[in-house]
Kinemage of the C-alpha trace (Angstrom):
@kinemage 1
@onewidth
@group {chain A} dominant
@subgroup {mainchain}
@vectorlist {calphas} color= white
{ca met a 1} P 0.000 0.000 0.000
{ca glu a 2} L 1.404 3.401 -0.976
{ca gln a 3} L 1.713 6.056 1.705
{ca pro a 4} L 1.531 9.818 1.119
{ca ala a 5} L 4.886 11.584 0.859
{ca gly a 6} L 6.270 12.314 4.287
{ca his a 7} L 4.025 9.711 5.948
{ca thr a 8} L 5.747 7.321 8.313
{ca pro a 9} L 3.600 4.461 9.638
{ca ser a 10} L 3.964 4.301 13.402
{ca ser a 11} L 1.998 3.212 16.406
{ca gly a 12} L 3.070 6.488 17.990
{ca pro a 13} L 6.047 8.160 19.624
{ca ala a 14} L 6.490 5.287 22.060
{ca asp a 15} L 7.542 2.858 19.311
{ca thr a 16} L 10.459 5.050 18.159
{ca pro a 17} L 13.050 3.390 20.456
{ca leu a 18} L 11.983 -0.046 19.252
{ca arg a 19} L 12.561 0.886 15.597
{ca ile a 20} L 15.900 2.461 16.517
{ca leu a 21} L 17.056 -0.630 18.420
{ca arg a 22} L 17.366 -2.748 15.267
{ca pro a 23} L 20.283 -0.956 13.571
{ca his a 24} L 22.093 -0.410 16.897
{ca lys a 25} L 21.906 -4.135 17.675
{ca leu a 26} L 21.214 -3.484 21.339
{ca asp a 27} L 19.924 -6.399 23.369
{ca ile a 28} L 17.177 -4.906 25.505
{ca glu a 29} L 15.451 -7.301 27.860
{ca arg a 30} L 12.738 -4.840 28.834
{ca leu a 31} L 11.822 -1.318 27.732
{ca thr a 32} L 8.962 0.688 29.198
{ca ile a 33} L 8.133 4.281 28.337
{ca glu a 34} L 5.816 6.370 30.463
{ca gln a 35} L 4.963 9.793 29.145
{ca arg a 36} L 2.881 12.569 30.664
{ca thr a 37} L 1.922 15.611 28.645
{ca asn a 38} L 0.472 18.503 30.617
{ca phe a 39} L -1.884 20.956 28.928
{ca ser a 40} L -3.634 24.045 30.207
{ca thr a 41} L -6.430 26.176 28.786
{ca thr a 42} L -8.410 29.281 29.695
{ca leu a 43} L -11.458 27.886 27.898
{ca val a 44} L -13.341 27.232 31.153
{ca thr a 45} L -12.528 30.577 32.819
{ca asp a 46} L -13.654 34.166 32.468
{ca ala a 47} L -11.575 34.335 29.290
{ca glu a 48} L -14.541 32.672 27.605
{ca lys a 49} L -16.606 35.849 28.075
{ca glu a 50} L -13.848 37.997 26.590
{ca arg a 51} L -12.973 35.507 23.822
{ca ala a 52} L -9.369 35.583 25.055
{ca phe a 53} L -8.814 31.858 24.874
{ca lys a 54} L -5.344 30.503 25.400
{ca ala a 55} L -4.157 26.937 25.410
{ca arg a 56} L -0.645 25.637 25.835
{ca cys a 57} L 1.397 22.571 26.399
{ca ala a 58} L 2.814 23.024 29.876
{ca gly a 59} L 5.429 20.317 29.506
{ca val a 60} L 6.234 16.738 28.623
{ca glu a 61} L 7.732 14.315 31.124
{ca thr a 62} L 9.176 11.062 29.830
{ca his a 63} L 10.273 8.189 32.053
{ca val a 64} L 12.208 5.418 30.299
{ca val a 65} L 12.793 2.173 32.199
{ca val a 66} L 15.311 -0.209 30.634
{ca glu a 67} L 16.673 -3.592 31.587
{ca ser a 68} L 19.788 -4.463 29.597
{ca lys a 69} L 23.344 -5.742 29.976
{ca his a 70} L 24.641 -2.909 27.796
{ca pro a 71} L 26.550 -0.023 29.421
{ca ala a 72} L 24.660 3.102 30.497
{ca glu a 73} L 26.314 5.150 27.726
{ca ala a 74} L 24.777 2.944 25.009
{ca ile a 75} L 21.312 3.199 26.558
{ca glu a 76} L 21.625 6.971 27.014
{ca lys a 77} L 22.603 7.264 23.333
{ca leu a 78} L 19.551 5.180 22.382
{ca val a 79} L 17.243 7.547 24.270
{ca gln a 80} L 18.938 10.620 22.779
{ca val a 81} L 18.637 9.286 19.218
{ca ser a 82} L 15.017 8.257 19.878
{ca glu a 83} L 14.076 11.739 21.049
{ca glu a 84} L 15.803 13.305 18.046
{ca ala a 85} L 13.983 10.931 15.656
{ca cys a 86} L 10.543 11.276 17.268
{ca met a 87} L 8.390 13.540 15.104
{ca ala a 88} L 5.872 14.150 17.896
{ca met a 89} L 8.592 15.178 20.354
{ca gln a 90} L 10.273 17.448 17.810
{ca ala a 91} L 6.946 19.121 16.978
{ca leu a 92} L 6.461 19.899 20.665
{ca ile a 93} L 9.932 21.344 21.267
{ca ser a 94} L 10.274 23.222 17.970
{ca gln a 95} L 8.447 26.271 16.735
{ca val a 96} L 6.102 24.790 14.145
{ca pro a 97} L 4.409 26.958 11.513
{ca thr a 98} L 0.687 26.305 11.190
{ca his a 99} L -1.910 27.067 8.568
{ca thr a 100} L -5.656 26.570 8.877
{ca arg a 101} L -8.011 26.304 5.914
{ca leu a 102} L -11.751 26.546 6.325
{ca gln a 103} L -14.245 25.061 3.930
{ca leu a 104} L -17.982 25.536 4.475
{ca asn a 105} L -20.495 23.664 2.347
{ca gly a 106} L -17.869 22.971 -0.285
{ca lys a 107} L -16.637 26.568 -0.511
{ca glu a 108} L -13.271 27.789 0.672
{ca leu a 109} L -13.593 30.652 3.137
């Protein structure tokens, strides 16, 4: 099946280390990733009356638990490369240009 240009099939950011393990030939006995993303919004405050809505990502916390016989340096490198390769993580930490198009009843607004 053909994928659109730039599309990378993935079950999500959490599978990035698993795909990166293969070329590094690291023997990982167990790998668990816990990730918490904190968001905040003014949508449910007085800002709603003034139409001064603001939403933001207040931070991402990632906890990686690894069981392996490899040295700490190799595992640290794996996590570093995984974060650099993760499109979701990079979108959160980089300034990303956005563009919104609106179409109503088949007409571009």
